[in-house]
C-alpha positions, 0 to 999 in steps of 0.5 A: 807595381813600383820599382825601387831605385837606389841612388849612390850614397857617395858622390865623387866629383872630379876637379881641374887641379888633380891629374887624370892618373890621380883621379883614376887611382883615387877612384879605384881606392874608393871602389875597393872599400865602398860597395860600387853600387853606392858610388857615383862619379860626377865627371867635370872638366876632364878630357874625352880620353879621361872620361872614357877611362873613368867610364871603363872603371865605373862600368867594370865595377858597377859604380854610377857615372854622372856627366857634368853639364855636357849632355852629348858627352854623357850620351856618348859615354853612356853615362848613368846621369847628367847634372846641369846648371840651373840656367840649363833647366830647359835642356833637361827635357825628357827628349834630351835627358830622359835616358839617364837614371840620374838627372839633377840641376844645381840650385845655389839660391832661392831665386833659382828655384822659381 
């Protein structure tokens, strides 16, 4: 029997320029108007404290949390997913990343596909 998996339709990606307070406020505004199960938040370049707050917001609402690049942080935050650069594809083994519902690798050129 096949299990249906639904992935987020809206993916929010944190940036370095926006303050943590503004990230939290924007996330709450999005979650107020978009069904949380359809929202994924990819956390990149944030402090551990900010990651904990984002995890709290996503866990309360049912939105997805996707860590960027750091598998150990993703595990510590109990993230739903991990996104890695193509250079780290070997670390995407089932042993290291198999616990996540979402596993993705960035590919920016045809050469990275091979």
